[in-house]
C-alpha positions as CSV (number, residue, x, y, z in Angstrom):
1,M,8.4,-16.5,-103.5
2,L,9.2,-12.9,-104.4
3,G,10.7,-12.5,-107.8
4,A,11.7,-9.4,-109.9
5,A,12.8,-9.1,-113.5
6,L,16.1,-7.3,-114.0
7,V,15.0,-4.2,-115.9
8,P,11.7,-3.6,-114.0
9,A,13.5,-4.2,-110.7
10,L,15.9,-1.4,-111.4
11,A,13.2,0.9,-112.5
12,P,12.0,2.1,-109.1
13,T,15.4,3.4,-108.0
14,L,16.3,5.2,-111.2
15,A,12.8,6.4,-112.0
16,A,12.4,7.8,-108.6
17,A,15.2,10.2,-109.2
18,Q,13.3,11.6,-112.3
19,D,9.9,11.9,-110.7
20,A,9.4,10.9,-107.1
21,A,5.8,12.0,-107.3
22,A,4.8,9.4,-109.9
23,G,3.4,7.0,-107.4
24,A,1.6,9.4,-105.1
25,P,-2.0,8.5,-104.2
26,Q,-4.7,10.2,-106.1
27,A,-8.3,11.1,-105.2
28,A,-10.0,9.7,-102.1
29,D,-12.3,6.7,-102.3
30,P,-15.9,7.9,-103.1
31,P,-18.6,7.1,-100.5
32,A,-20.5,3.9,-101.1
33,S,-24.2,3.5,-100.7
34,A,-25.7,0.2,-99.7
35,A,-28.5,0.6,-102.2
36,S,-26.4,1.8,-105.1
37,E,-24.8,-0.4,-107.8
38,P,-21.0,-0.6,-108.3
39,T,-19.5,2.2,-110.3
40,A,-18.9,1.7,-114.0
41,D,-15.1,1.7,-113.4
42,D,-14.5,-1.5,-111.4
43,G,-11.0,-0.4,-110.6
44,P,-9.0,2.6,-109.4
45,P,-8.9,5.2,-112.2
46,R,-5.5,4.8,-113.8
47,P,-4.3,6.0,-117.2
48,K,-4.4,3.2,-119.7
49,P,-2.9,3.1,-123.2
50,P,-5.3,5.0,-125.4
51,E,-6.0,2.0,-127.6
52,F,-7.8,0.3,-124.7
53,E,-10.0,3.2,-124.1
54,K,-11.2,3.9,-127.6
55,P,-15.0,3.5,-127.9
56,R,-16.6,1.8,-130.9
57,P,-16.9,4.3,-133.8
58,D,-20.3,5.9,-134.2
59,E,-20.7,4.6,-137.7
60,V,-20.3,1.0,-136.6
61,P,-23.6,-0.6,-135.5
62,N,-23.9,-2.5,-132.2
63,D,-23.4,-6.3,-132.0
64,E,-27.1,-7.2,-132.4
65,A,-27.4,-5.1,-135.6
66,L,-24.2,-6.5,-137.1
67,V,-25.4,-10.1,-136.4
68,A,-28.9,-9.3,-137.8
69,A,-27.3,-7.8,-140.9
70,G,-25.2,-11.0,-141.5
71,A,-22.0,-9.1,-141.3
72,R,-18.7,-10.8,-142.1
73,I,-15.3,-10.1,-140.8
74,G,-13.0,-8.2,-143.1
75,E,-9.6,-6.9,-142.2
76,V,-8.2,-7.8,-138.8
77,R,-5.7,-5.3,-137.6
78,F,-3.2,-5.7,-134.7
79,Q,-2.1,-3.2,-132.2
80,R,0.8,-4.7,-130.1
81,L,1.7,-2.4,-127.3
82,N,5.0,-2.4,-125.6
83,L,5.7,-2.6,-121.8
84,F,5.4,1.1,-121.2
85,D,3.2,3.6,-123.2
86,T,5.6,6.6,-123.6
87,R,2.8,8.8,-124.8
88,L,1.7,9.0,-121.2
89,P,3.8,11.5,-119.2
90,E,4.1,9.1,-116.3
91,E,5.8,6.5,-118.5
92,D,7.9,8.8,-120.7
93,R,11.1,8.1,-118.9
94,L,14.6,7.2,-120.0
95,L,14.6,3.8,-118.3
96,F,11.2,2.9,-119.5
97,R,12.2,3.7,-123.1
98,W,15.2,1.5,-122.6
99,A,13.1,-1.3,-121.4
100,N,10.8,-1.0,-124.4
101,K,13.8,-1.2,-126.7
102,L,15.2,-4.3,-125.0
103,H,11.9,-6.1,-125.0
104,L,10.9,-8.1,-128.1
105,L,7.2,-7.6,-128.9
106,T,5.0,-10.6,-129.2
107,H,4.9,-11.5,-132.9
108,E,1.7,-10.8,-134.7
109,S,1.4,-14.4,-135.8
110,V,1.5,-15.4,-132.1
111,V,-1.4,-13.0,-131.3
112,A,-3.3,-14.3,-134.3
113,S,-2.9,-17.9,-133.2
114,H,-5.2,-17.2,-130.1
115,L,-8.1,-15.9,-132.2
116,L,-11.2,-18.0,-132.8
117,F,-12.1,-16.2,-136.1
118,K,-10.5,-15.2,-139.3
119,P,-11.3,-12.8,-142.2
120,G,-14.4,-14.0,-144.1
121,D,-16.1,-15.6,-141.0
122,P,-19.5,-14.5,-139.9
123,Y,-19.3,-11.8,-137.2
124,D,-19.9,-13.5,-133.8
125,P,-19.4,-11.2,-130.7
126,R,-19.2,-14.3,-128.5
127,R,-16.1,-15.5,-130.3
128,L,-14.5,-12.1,-129.9
129,R,-15.1,-12.2,-126.1
130,E,-13.8,-15.8,-125.8
131,S,-10.7,-14.9,-127.8
132,E,-10.1,-12.1,-125.3
133,R,-10.4,-14.5,-122.4
134,I,-7.9,-16.9,-124.1
135,M,-5.3,-14.2,-124.6
136,R,-5.7,-12.9,-121.0
137,T,-4.8,-16.4,-119.7
138,E,-1.3,-15.9,-121.1
139,S,1.3,-14.6,-118.7
140,Y,3.0,-12.5,-121.3
141,F,-0.1,-10.3,-121.9
142,R,-1.1,-7.6,-119.5
143,D,-4.5,-7.2,-121.2
144,A,-6.3,-7.9,-124.4
145,H,-9.2,-6.2,-126.2
146,I,-11.0,-6.8,-129.6
147,R,-13.3,-4.2,-131.0
148,P,-15.0,-3.4,-134.4
149,I,-13.5,-0.3,-136.0
150,A,-15.1,0.0,-139.4
151,W,-18.3,-1.1,-141.2
152,H,-18.8,-1.1,-145.0
153,D,-20.6,-3.2,-147.6
154,G,-21.6,-5.9,-145.1
155,I,-18.0,-6.2,-143.9
156,V,-16.8,-5.3,-140.3
157,D,-13.1,-4.7,-139.7
158,L,-11.7,-5.6,-136.3
159,E,-8.8,-4.3,-134.2
160,V,-7.0,-6.6,-131.7
161,V,-5.1,-4.7,-129.0
162,T,-2.7,-6.4,-126.7
163,Q,0.0,-5.1,-124.3
164,D,3.0,-7.1,-123.3
165,V,4.7,-7.5,-119.9
166,W,8.3,-8.1,-119.1
167,T,8.9,-11.9,-119.3
168,L,12.6,-12.4,-119.0
169,N,13.4,-13.3,-115.3
170,P,17.0,-13.4,-114.4
171,G,16.3,-13.0,-110.8
172,V,16.5,-14.0,-107.2
173,S,13.4,-15.2,-105.3
174,L,12.9,-15.0,-101.6
175,G,9.9,-16.1,-99.5
176,R,8.9,-16.9,-95.9
177,S,5.8,-18.7,-94.5
178,G,5.2,-20.7,-91.4
179,G,8.5,-19.6,-90.0
180,K,10.5,-21.2,-92.8
181,N,12.4,-19.5,-95.6
182,S,12.7,-20.3,-99.3
183,S,15.0,-19.0,-101.9
184,G,16.1,-19.5,-105.4
185,F,17.7,-18.3,-108.6
186,S,16.1,-18.5,-112.0
187,L,16.6,-17.6,-115.6
188,E,13.2,-17.9,-117.3
189,D,11.4,-16.4,-120.2
190,S,7.7,-17.1,-120.8
191,N,7.7,-15.3,-124.2
192,L,11.0,-16.3,-125.7
193,L,12.0,-14.0,-128.5
194,G,8.4,-12.9,-128.7
195,L,7.3,-16.3,-129.9
196,G,5.1,-17.3,-127.0
197,K,7.3,-20.1,-125.9
198,E,8.4,-20.6,-122.3
199,L,11.9,-21.7,-121.4
200,G,13.2,-21.8,-117.9
201,F,16.3,-22.8,-115.8
202,S,16.0,-22.6,-112.1
203,F,17.6,-23.5,-108.8
204,K,15.3,-23.5,-105.7
205,S,15.8,-24.3,-102.0
206,E,12.5,-24.9,-100.3
207,V,11.2,-26.7,-97.2
208,D,11.1,-30.2,-98.6
209,R,13.9,-30.1,-101.2
210,S,16.4,-28.3,-103.3
211,S,15.9,-28.6,-107.1
212,K,17.6,-27.8,-110.4
213,K,15.0,-27.6,-113.2
214,V,14.9,-27.1,-116.9
215,S,11.4,-26.7,-118.4
216,Y,9.9,-25.9,-121.8
217,H,6.3,-25.1,-122.7
218,D,4.8,-24.2,-126.1
219,K,1.0,-23.8,-126.1
220,H,0.9,-23.1,-129.9
221,V,3.3,-25.4,-131.7
222,L,3.9,-23.9,-135.1
223,D,1.1,-21.4,-134.4
224,S,-1.4,-24.2,-134.0
225,W,-3.4,-25.3,-131.0
226,W,-1.1,-28.2,-130.2
227,D,0.5,-27.9,-126.7
228,L,3.9,-29.3,-125.8
229,Q,5.3,-29.4,-122.2
230,A,8.5,-30.9,-120.9
231,Q,10.5,-30.7,-117.7
232,Y,13.6,-32.2,-116.3
233,S,14.2,-31.6,-112.6
234,D,17.3,-32.9,-110.6
235,N,16.3,-32.7,-106.9
236,S,18.1,-33.3,-103.7
237,D,15.7,-36.2,-103.0
238,G,15.2,-37.5,-106.5
239,H,14.0,-36.2,-109.8
240,V,11.0,-35.3,-112.0
241,H,10.9,-36.2,-115.7
242,E,7.7,-35.2,-117.6
243,L,6.5,-34.9,-121.2
244,I,3.0,-33.8,-122.3
245,V,1.8,-33.5,-125.9
246,R,-1.9,-32.6,-126.4
247,R,-4.4,-30.7,-128.5
248,P,-6.8,-29.5,-125.8
249,F,-10.4,-28.4,-126.0
250,Y,-9.2,-24.8,-126.4
251,A,-12.6,-23.2,-126.9
252,L,-16.2,-23.9,-126.3
253,D,-16.8,-24.9,-129.9
254,T,-13.7,-27.2,-130.2
255,P,-14.9,-30.5,-131.7
256,W,-12.1,-32.8,-130.6
257,T,-9.1,-33.3,-128.4
258,T,-6.2,-35.8,-128.0
259,G,-3.1,-36.1,-126.0
260,A,-0.5,-38.2,-124.1
261,Q,1.5,-37.8,-120.9
262,V,4.5,-39.5,-119.4
263,R,5.7,-38.6,-115.9
264,D,8.4,-40.2,-113.7
265,E,9.1,-38.8,-110.2
266,Q,11.3,-39.9,-107.3
267,R,11.1,-37.9,-104.1
268,V,11.2,-38.1,-100.3
269,D,7.9,-37.4,-98.5
270,S,7.9,-36.2,-94.9
271,V,5.3,-36.9,-92.3
272,Y,4.6,-33.9,-90.1
273,D,3.1,-33.2,-86.7
274,R,3.1,-29.7,-85.1
275,G,5.6,-28.6,-87.7
276,E,8.1,-31.3,-86.9
277,V,9.2,-34.2,-89.3
278,L,8.3,-37.6,-87.7
279,R,9.5,-39.8,-90.5
280,Q,10.3,-39.8,-94.2
281,L,9.5,-42.1,-97.1
282,D,11.3,-42.8,-100.4
283,V,8.6,-42.5,-103.0
284,R,8.6,-43.5,-106.7
285,D,5.6,-42.5,-108.9
286,R,5.1,-43.2,-112.6
287,M,2.1,-42.1,-114.8
288,V,1.5,-42.9,-118.4
289,S,-1.7,-41.8,-120.1
290,A,-3.2,-41.4,-123.6
291,Y,-6.6,-40.2,-124.5
292,G,-9.0,-38.7,-127.2
293,G,-12.2,-36.8,-126.9
294,W,-15.1,-35.2,-128.9
295,S,-17.7,-32.6,-128.5
296,A,-20.7,-31.2,-130.3
297,G,-19.6,-27.7,-129.3
298,L,-21.8,-24.9,-127.8
299,R,-25.5,-25.7,-127.9
300,D,-28.0,-23.3,-126.2
301,G,-25.4,-21.9,-123.9
302,W,-24.0,-25.3,-122.8
303,V,-21.1,-27.5,-123.9
304,T,-20.9,-31.3,-123.3
305,R,-17.5,-33.1,-123.9
306,W,-16.6,-36.7,-123.8
307,T,-13.1,-38.3,-123.5
308,A,-11.8,-41.8,-123.3
309,G,-8.3,-43.2,-122.7
310,V,-6.1,-45.6,-120.9
311,S,-3.7,-44.9,-118.0
312,L,-0.9,-46.5,-115.9
313,D,-0.6,-45.3,-112.4
314,E,2.3,-46.8,-110.3
315,H,3.1,-45.8,-106.8
316,R,5.8,-47.3,-104.5
317,A,6.8,-46.0,-101.1
318,T,9.2,-47.4,-98.5
319,L,10.3,-46.0,-95.2
320,A,13.7,-44.1,-95.4
321,V,16.0,-45.7,-92.8
322,P,19.7,-46.1,-92.3
323,P,21.2,-48.8,-94.5
324,N,22.0,-51.2,-91.6
325,E,18.4,-51.3,-90.4
326,A,15.6,-53.6,-91.7
327,V,13.3,-51.9,-94.3
328,P,9.7,-52.2,-93.2
329,P,6.9,-53.1,-95.7
330,G,6.0,-50.2,-98.0
331,T,3.1,-49.1,-100.0
332,E,3.0,-50.5,-103.5
333,R,0.3,-50.1,-106.2
334,Q,0.1,-50.5,-109.9
335,L,-3.1,-49.6,-111.6
336,V,-3.7,-50.0,-115.3
337,Y,-7.2,-48.9,-116.4
338,P,-9.2,-47.7,-119.4
339,W,-11.5,-44.8,-118.5
340,I,-14.1,-42.5,-119.8
341,G,-14.6,-38.8,-118.9
342,F,-17.0,-36.0,-119.4
343,E,-17.3,-32.2,-119.0
344,L,-20.3,-30.0,-118.8
345,I,-19.8,-26.2,-119.2
346,E,-22.2,-23.3,-119.0
347,D,-21.2,-20.3,-121.1
348,A,-21.7,-17.6,-118.5
349,F,-18.6,-15.4,-118.0
350,S,-18.3,-11.9,-116.5
351,E,-15.5,-9.4,-116.7
352,V,-14.7,-7.8,-113.3
353,R,-11.9,-5.8,-111.7
354,N,-10.5,-5.7,-108.2
355,Q,-11.9,-9.1,-107.1
356,D,-8.9,-11.4,-106.8
357,Q,-6.4,-9.2,-108.7
358,I,-5.5,-5.5,-108.4
359,G,-6.4,-3.2,-111.3
360,K,-6.6,-6.1,-113.9
361,T,-9.4,-7.5,-116.0
362,E,-10.6,-10.8,-114.5
363,D,-12.8,-13.3,-116.3
364,V,-15.1,-15.0,-113.8
365,S,-17.3,-17.9,-114.6
366,L,-20.9,-17.4,-113.2
367,G,-22.1,-20.7,-114.6
368,W,-21.6,-24.4,-114.0
369,F,-18.5,-26.4,-114.8
370,V,-18.7,-30.1,-114.0
371,N,-16.2,-32.8,-114.9
372,G,-15.6,-36.4,-114.1
373,K,-13.7,-39.6,-114.9
374,L,-14.4,-43.3,-114.2
375,G,-12.1,-46.2,-114.9
376,Y,-11.5,-49.8,-114.0
377,S,-8.1,-51.4,-113.3
378,L,-7.7,-54.9,-114.6
379,P,-4.9,-57.5,-113.9
380,A,-5.3,-58.6,-117.5
381,L,-3.9,-55.3,-118.6
382,G,-0.9,-55.5,-116.2
383,A,-2.4,-54.1,-113.0
384,D,-1.6,-55.7,-109.7
385,R,-5.2,-55.5,-108.5
386,R,-8.8,-54.7,-109.5
387,A,-9.9,-51.2,-108.6
388,T,-12.4,-48.6,-109.7
389,V,-10.7,-45.2,-110.3
390,F,-12.8,-42.1,-110.1
391,S,-12.6,-38.3,-110.1
392,L,-15.4,-35.7,-110.0
393,G,-15.3,-31.9,-109.8
394,A,-17.9,-29.1,-109.9
395,K,-17.7,-25.3,-109.8
396,V,-20.5,-22.8,-110.0
397,G,-20.7,-19.0,-109.6
398,H,-23.7,-16.8,-108.6
399,A,-24.1,-13.1,-108.9
400,L,-26.3,-12.7,-105.8
401,T,-26.7,-9.0,-106.3
402,P,-24.8,-6.5,-108.4
403,R,-22.5,-6.1,-105.4
404,Q,-22.3,-9.7,-104.2
405,T,-20.7,-12.8,-105.8
406,L,-20.6,-16.4,-104.5
407,L,-18.3,-19.0,-105.9
408,L,-18.6,-22.7,-104.9
409,A,-16.4,-25.6,-105.8
410,G,-16.0,-29.3,-104.8
411,S,-14.0,-32.3,-105.9
412,A,-13.4,-36.0,-105.2
413,V,-10.6,-38.2,-106.4
414,G,-9.4,-41.7,-105.5
415,H,-10.1,-45.3,-106.1
416,V,-12.2,-48.2,-104.6
417,E,-10.7,-51.6,-103.8
418,D,-12.8,-54.5,-102.3
419,G,-15.6,-52.1,-101.7
420,Q,-13.5,-49.6,-99.7
421,L,-12.2,-46.2,-100.6
422,Q,-8.4,-46.0,-100.9
423,N,-6.1,-43.0,-101.2
424,S,-9.2,-40.8,-101.7
425,L,-9.5,-37.0,-101.1
426,F,-12.6,-34.9,-100.9
427,K,-12.6,-31.1,-101.1
428,A,-15.2,-28.3,-100.8
429,E,-14.8,-24.6,-100.9
430,G,-17.0,-21.5,-100.9
431,R,-15.9,-17.9,-101.6
432,Y,-18.0,-14.8,-101.0
433,Y,-17.3,-11.3,-102.2
434,L,-19.1,-8.1,-101.2
435,R,-18.0,-5.1,-103.3
436,Q,-18.4,-2.1,-101.0
437,S,-17.0,0.4,-103.5
438,A,-14.7,0.5,-106.5
439,R,-11.7,0.3,-104.1
440,R,-13.0,-1.7,-101.1
441,S,-14.4,-5.2,-100.7
442,F,-15.2,-7.7,-98.0
443,F,-14.2,-11.4,-98.5
444,M,-15.1,-14.6,-96.7
445,G,-13.8,-18.1,-97.6
446,L,-14.6,-21.5,-96.1
447,S,-12.9,-24.7,-97.2
448,A,-12.7,-28.3,-96.1
449,Q,-10.8,-31.5,-97.0
450,R,-11.2,-35.1,-96.0
451,G,-8.8,-37.9,-96.8
452,V,-9.7,-41.6,-96.7
453,R,-7.0,-44.2,-96.3
454,L,-4.4,-41.9,-97.9
455,D,-1.0,-43.4,-98.9
456,D,1.6,-43.3,-96.2
457,G,3.3,-39.9,-96.5
458,Q,0.2,-38.2,-97.8
459,Q,-1.4,-36.0,-95.1
460,V,-4.1,-33.4,-94.7
461,L,-2.1,-30.6,-93.2
462,L,-2.9,-27.1,-91.8
463,G,-0.5,-24.3,-91.0
464,G,1.2,-21.2,-92.3
465,D,1.9,-22.6,-95.7
466,N,-1.8,-23.3,-96.6
467,G,-3.9,-20.6,-95.1
468,L,-3.4,-20.4,-91.3
469,R,-1.0,-17.5,-91.5
470,G,-0.2,-17.1,-87.8
471,Y,1.3,-20.6,-87.3
472,P,4.3,-22.7,-88.4
473,L,4.0,-24.6,-91.6
474,R,2.2,-28.0,-91.4
475,Y,1.4,-27.4,-87.8
476,Q,-1.5,-29.7,-87.6
477,S,-2.2,-33.0,-89.4
478,G,-5.1,-35.4,-89.5
479,D,-7.7,-37.1,-91.7
480,G,-9.5,-33.9,-92.4
481,R,-9.4,-30.1,-92.0
482,W,-11.5,-27.0,-92.3
483,L,-10.4,-23.4,-92.6
484,F,-12.4,-20.1,-92.4
485,T,-10.9,-16.8,-93.6
486,T,-12.4,-13.3,-93.6
487,E,-10.6,-10.3,-95.1
488,Q,-11.3,-6.6,-95.4
489,R,-9.6,-5.7,-98.7
490,V,-8.5,-2.3,-99.9
491,F,-7.4,-1.6,-103.5
492,T,-5.6,1.7,-103.4
493,N,-5.0,4.3,-106.2
494,W,-1.3,4.1,-105.5
495,Y,0.8,3.0,-108.5
496,P,4.4,3.5,-107.5
497,F,6.9,3.9,-110.3
498,R,4.2,2.6,-112.7
499,L,5.2,-1.0,-111.7
500,F,3.0,-2.2,-108.9
501,N,-0.7,-1.8,-108.0
502,V,-0.9,-1.5,-104.2
503,G,-3.5,-3.0,-102.0
504,G,-3.9,-4.1,-98.4
505,A,-5.9,-6.4,-96.2
506,V,-6.8,-7.0,-92.5
507,F,-7.6,-10.7,-92.0
508,Y,-8.8,-13.3,-89.5
509,D,-8.1,-17.0,-90.0
510,M,-9.6,-19.9,-88.0
511,G,-9.3,-23.7,-88.5
512,R,-8.4,-27.1,-87.3
513,T,-7.8,-30.7,-88.3
514,W,-9.5,-33.8,-87.1
515,G,-9.0,-37.6,-87.1
516,Q,-5.9,-39.6,-86.4
517,G,-4.3,-39.4,-89.8
518,A,-0.8,-40.8,-90.0
519,V,0.2,-39.6,-86.5
520,E,-1.2,-38.6,-83.1
521,S,-1.8,-34.9,-83.4
522,S,-3.4,-32.1,-81.5
523,H,-6.6,-30.9,-83.2
524,K,-7.5,-27.9,-81.1
525,L,-9.1,-24.9,-82.8
526,L,-6.5,-22.4,-84.0
527,K,-7.1,-18.7,-84.7
528,D,-5.0,-15.8,-85.9
529,V,-5.4,-12.1,-86.9
530,G,-3.2,-9.9,-89.0
531,F,-2.7,-7.4,-91.7
532,G,-0.7,-7.1,-94.8
533,L,0.4,-5.4,-98.0
534,R,-0.6,-6.6,-101.5
535,L,1.5,-5.7,-104.6
536,G,-0.2,-6.5,-107.9
537,N,2.6,-7.3,-110.3
538,S,1.3,-5.5,-113.4
539,R,4.5,-5.3,-115.5
540,T,6.0,-8.8,-115.4
541,S,4.9,-12.4,-115.8
542,L,6.6,-13.6,-112.6
543,G,3.5,-13.6,-110.3
544,N,0.1,-12.1,-109.8
545,V,0.0,-10.8,-106.3
546,I,2.8,-10.4,-103.8
547,H,1.7,-10.9,-100.2
548,V,3.6,-9.3,-97.3
549,D,1.8,-10.2,-94.0
550,L,2.2,-9.9,-90.3
551,A,0.1,-12.5,-88.5
552,F,-0.5,-12.9,-84.8
553,P,-1.5,-16.4,-83.5
554,L,-4.2,-16.5,-80.8
555,D,-3.8,-20.1,-79.8
556,G,-1.2,-22.9,-80.0
557,D,1.7,-23.7,-77.7
558,T,4.5,-21.7,-76.2
559,S,6.9,-22.7,-79.0
560,I,5.1,-20.5,-81.5
561,K,6.4,-17.1,-82.2
562,K,4.1,-14.3,-81.2
563,V,4.4,-12.7,-84.7
564,Q,4.7,-14.6,-88.0
565,F,6.2,-12.7,-91.0
566,V,4.9,-14.1,-94.2
567,V,6.1,-13.3,-97.8
568,E,4.5,-15.1,-100.7
569,V,3.5,-14.8,-104.3
570,K,0.0,-16.1,-104.9
571,E,-2.3,-16.2,-107.9
572,S,-4.9,-14.0,-106.2
573,F,-5.4,-11.4,-103.5
């Protein structure tokens, strides 16, 4: 979907009248040498607020010397920057000054609640970098930086610099993929009154359903690490009611976690083949879970965590038919199981720019992350069957060379009954990045999924809504699928109206499904080519990258349009 906040959305029209040249392209991309390393500036050269560019003062020793000297943290100062830095000529405009006045800055106590240190603690540069990563995960911060600014009598003073984005979204959203439109109206604020709370009201009309939703999310209840989430959704085909209360493993050194979740959902699932609905099922899902966990924290660059809990997982599905017809047997399952889980994390993070975002700092894990859960459902606890419930996931990143990065991921989730896999899904993905210069990169991605005895209504699908951009949504279905994508990406120096970072891509997609799945389906190899525009949303919290693509199918049947127009908001390039 394509959203825009009210004030930033008006900015291009009014600001253009003041300075039409503000978004003009700058210097050309420098030549790249295959033997050279990436330039120090990983992104297009753009003016930043001066606070983000300040070097460490000469009188402050480096991190190694501070740690060796047993330095302790003294004063922690906060620089909270508004939406636009009016000290920069490009942003010293009437409308931008109005936007700054209308916006409520994130409270200092909210910024402080993200920090893993306090005055008097030993100076630990790792905790500074991890605090930056935690703040950058918040949608209401454009960027975050922590640096030492003074050194005296064994005390080091710190400065925490953050810049807000526009978080109030009274807007209209529009999108198109796979030949289908979506739309909606919302009133949302992910930083309500500058308190870091998210409150939203929305109405959306999408392919499967229309929905009216109220949601609330507070990741730092009373400036603590407790997390509260709630949503109430009244849909055209049912509802979603959910409440989550938890204290997560919020940092590598967090010693314990606990939480509980209640979710009740009623919906209609559609079974697709070649983009057409073959049948529909009335589905009711309930999930109740409670857990606790512990960890010894970071040891020699690794973190091991253990959790244990108990869950109820209820699923009931019946074929949706006219009231005068006989109702066929449905799918019913009620699992109640204690479980134990684990996580293994390697502390190996890298800061990059222009990988999956445009002109933003990205925190990429170049180490291992492995997690799993194993439980056993027992009739004595109220279950309707015995079953072994499992989930397993793994991710790892490799910096093959200074210019090449490889990210791998895999997962498995499902349960085993009478020695057979049931409702199980296996996934694998590889992502390869070749940085050709500061503003150009080559990307390849390969992913695969395999479902085993999935619940009726659950399908492995392939089409315009999940990566095969030249085809209708949900065009192929089956037991499994694979998809290959390659892109030549360009990150331009164009920053129109100081609101969007502009990029572009030329792409090629290829994939297919296999197996019978829920229906008889064609599984021929499908390919497409295309090109598109990318808009990095750098001033609001509404979405990360807006995609506007033209895709041309190379296969398929005569019913497919020769050109597919796709507009989406995604988390990455």
